[in-house]
Each structure stands twice: as C-alpha cells, then as structure tokens.
N, C-alpha and C positions, 0 to 999 in steps of 0.2 A: 528681709523675711518674706517667705512665700506664704500666702494666706489661702485657705480653702474654707468651704463652709456649706451650709444647708439652707435652702430657701423653702418656705412654706408659710401657711397662714398661722398655724398654731403648733409650736415645736416643743412644748413642755414635756412631751413623752419621749423625746429623742435621746438615744444613746450614742449617736454618731460621734460627738466630741471625744468620749472615752474610747470608743472603738478606734478612731483615727489616732489618738494619742498612743495607744498600744501599737498600732501599725507603724507610726513614725519611729517609735522606740525599737521595734523589731527590725526595721529597715535601716536603722542607724542614721535617720534623718534629723538634722538639727536645724533650728531656725524656722520650722514650719508650724503653723498655727491653724486650728480649725474652729470656726465660729458658727453660731446659729443666727440666721437673719430672718426674722419674721416680717413678712410683707403683707400688708392689708390687701394689696392688689398686685397682680403680676406685672402691671405697667410700671411698678417701681424698680424693676430689674435694671434698666439702664442707669438710673441714678445711683443705685447701690454699687454697681461696678465702677462708675465714675468716682464715687467717694472712696473706693478702696483700690487704688492702682496696683497694689501688690497681690490682688486676687489672681489665682492661677486655675482654680477649678471650683465648681459648685455642684452639689447634689440637689435634686429637686424632689419634693414630696407633695402630698395632698395640699391644695387642689390644683397644682400648676403643671402637672406632667404633660398635659396636652396644650394648655393655653400658653405655655412658654414658647412653643415652637415658632410662632411668627416673629419673635424677637431675635432668633438665631440666624446666623449667616450660612450655616451648613448643617447637615445631619449625616450621621453614619448610616450604613446600609440597614442595620438593625433598627435604629430609631425611625428611619423612614418607613420600614416595613410594618412596624408596630403602630406608628402614629402617636408615640409617647416618648418623652425624654426624662431620664432621671439623673443624668450627669451632663455637665457643661464644661468643656475645656476652653479656657480663655487664653488666647495667644495674641497679645497686642490688642488690636481693635476687632479681632475676629473671634466669634463665639460659635463653637461647634457642639451640637447635641448628640448624645449617645444614649443607649438603653442598656444598662448593666443588670437591670432586674431580670432579664432573660437568663443570663448566666447564673444569677443567684437562685432563681427558681428551678433551673435544671438540677442544681446540686440538692435542693430541698426535695424535689420530686423523685429522684432516682431510687432511693431505698423503698419508697412506698410502692412504686411500680413493681419492683422485684417481689415485694411481699404480696401484692395483690395477685400477681401472676401465679405465685407459689400456692396461694390460698385456694384458688378455684380453677386454675388452669386457663384463666381468661387471658388471651394474648393482648387484647385491647379493652381493658375495663372502661366503662363510661364515667364521665366526670360531670360535676355540677359546679359552675363557677359563680360565686355570689358577688355581684357588683359588676359594673361596666365602665369603670374609670381607667386611668392610665395603668395601674398595676394589673388590672384584669386583662388588658391587651397583651402585656408581656406573658402572663400565664397562658393565655390562649395561643400565643405564638409557640411556646414550649410544648403545649399539648399537641398542637398540629405536627410538630416535629416528630412526635412519637406515633402519629397516626391515630390519636385518640379521639373518639367522638365525645362531644361535650355540649352542654347548653348553658347559656349565660342568663342569670337572673338579675333583673333590674326593675326599677320603679315604673319604667315605661317600656312598652313593646318596641318603641322606636330605637331603643338602645340595647335591648336584649331579646332572647328567645322566649323567655317566660317572665311574667310579673310575679311578685312574691305570693300573691294569693293563689297562683296556679301550681305552686310547689306542694304537692300532696304526697301521701304515703306511697303511691305508685311511682312517682318520680324519684323519691328517696330510695325506694327498693331497687330501682334500675341503676341509679348512679351511686356506686359504692365509694367513689372518691369525691369528696366535697371540699372545695377550696374557698375560704372567705377572703376576698380582696377588699372588702369595705372597712371603714374605720370603726364599725360597730363593736363596742366592748373595749376600745382603746382607752387608756388612762386619759382624763380622769372619769370618763363616763363608763365605768367598768360594769355597770348593771345592764347595759344595753346588749342585745343579742340579735342576730339575724332571725326573723320570724319563720321558723321551720317546724315541721311536725317531728319533734325530737323523739317522740315515742316510737317512731318507725326505724330508728337507728339500731344497728346490731353490731356484734363483735366482728362482722365481716367488713364493716365500713372503715374508711380512713378519712380523718378530718384534718385539714391543714389550715391554719390561720396565719395570714401574713402579719398580723399584729404580733408584737413581741413584748409590749408593755401594757398590761401585766403579762407575765410569762404564761399563765393559764387564764385565758378569757373564759367568760361564761359559756361561749360557744364550745370551747374545748372541754370544759368541765362536764357539760351535758353529754358530749360524745364519750368522754372517759367513763362516765357513770353508766352508759349503755354498753360498755365493753369495747368501744371502737378504739382503733389506733389513732393517737392524736399527736400533733406537733405544731409548735409555734414558728414564727418567722425569723428566729435568731440565725439559723444557718444561712438563710437567704440574705439577711442583713450583712453578715460578715463577707460572704462571697461577692455580693454586688459592690461592697466597699473596696475590696481588693481589686476588682475589675475596674472600678472607677479610678483608683490610684494608678493602675497601668495605663489607662486611657489618658489621664492628665499628663503622664510622663511622655506620651508620644508627640506632644506638641513642640 
C-alpha cells in the first residue's frame, strides 16, 4: 500500500482525506491511503516517516511550510524561490520539497483578475495580502508573475510592509484585491476575522480567503454584505492537491 498524508499542528478543519479519496477514485488508483498526521513540532517529521515506511508523499500546512525546509534533502525551483514547502516527495531516504500552492493560487486568481480589469480598465490592480506565512509567500510569487503591486500585512514590520493598525480606509480604497492568507476565521474559531475597516469595502472590491472551512468565513461575509466579489480557497485546495499528486508521481 502506498500511503500519503498531511502534516500540521491542528488538522481538524482539513478536507484533504476526502479530496484525495476522490482523486484516487478518479485516477483508478487502488491500494492508496491518505492520513492526517498532527505534529506538535516539525522536529517530529523524521520519526513520522521512519514509523511509516510506506509513505510516498506528504502535504504540509500551518505552521510548518517554512520550518520544514531544513529537514529536506532538496527543493524544487518553485519551493526554493518562495521559501516555503507544501508538498514533500519521499523517495527512499530522500525527501524533496515543492510548492504547489503557487499553481493552486494561479487558478484561484485568474477569474478575479479578468473581472477587475473589466470593471475599471486597470491593467494591474493593486492587492493587499493579509499575513506573512508560507501561504502568503506563494500568493506573493503569483502576484509578481502578473506584475501586480501589492503590500503584505503582518503583526510585525519585519515580516510585512504594513502592520494591522496601518490598514486604514485609504489603503483599502487603493487595494481592490484583498487576499487573506491567515488562519483567522478557520474552523473552529469561526468568529475570528482580520481586523480591517470593513466599512470601506465597495462592490468594486474582490476578497479571496484561502480558508475553505467554513466555506464562508466572517471575512468573506462582511465583504459580501458590502457588495464585494468573494471567494474561498476550495479551488486552490483542489488544484494544489492535483499538482501534488503529479509531483509525487515524478519520483
């Protein structure tokens, strides 16, 4: 049996097992299994792999997308450029990291860019990226591919361009594409929301939340109530999973 799985600290929100079960069925793959592996610390990765010699691939989620890198033997070009890993291919005793979040976010972003350009004739609308973790790095990579100007919001100026208290109505007015890469609002803490001046949102804004459980976070609900175009991270989840499956098969 070939085993695959997801590592992270808290995985109760994850839909990856059902997603990969569907993928295995669609691809006609038998004898494959996908598990959730909660790790209290990323240092537990070597022991996890040693305990499951049938492991062929792992996905990586919060908070280990960056801290897992020192444990790997090689990185793909994309993972090296982004500085974050969300997929690991296990080939014998060699572990290779890759970033399929980039491909996933490209698919999520494309229709929003077309709509933003159609709305106001802006060739390169500005974006606001909420959060500075591993997912934020993949988002920033994709935005740069399109030549988009963006600012990263973080708790510390050492990790972003703006701190949360600096995001005012002027910033929101300029940045009509807002992407939440933080876990704020993710199940089970669904009452949490990024601290933004939501009254400044308009129907010309697009809000993307990489969170997909719940399907409508409080962040998205407030955007929808302001008339903004909103979307969760389900498209990205599916696309990055398909890309991970292809990556694991390359070994």
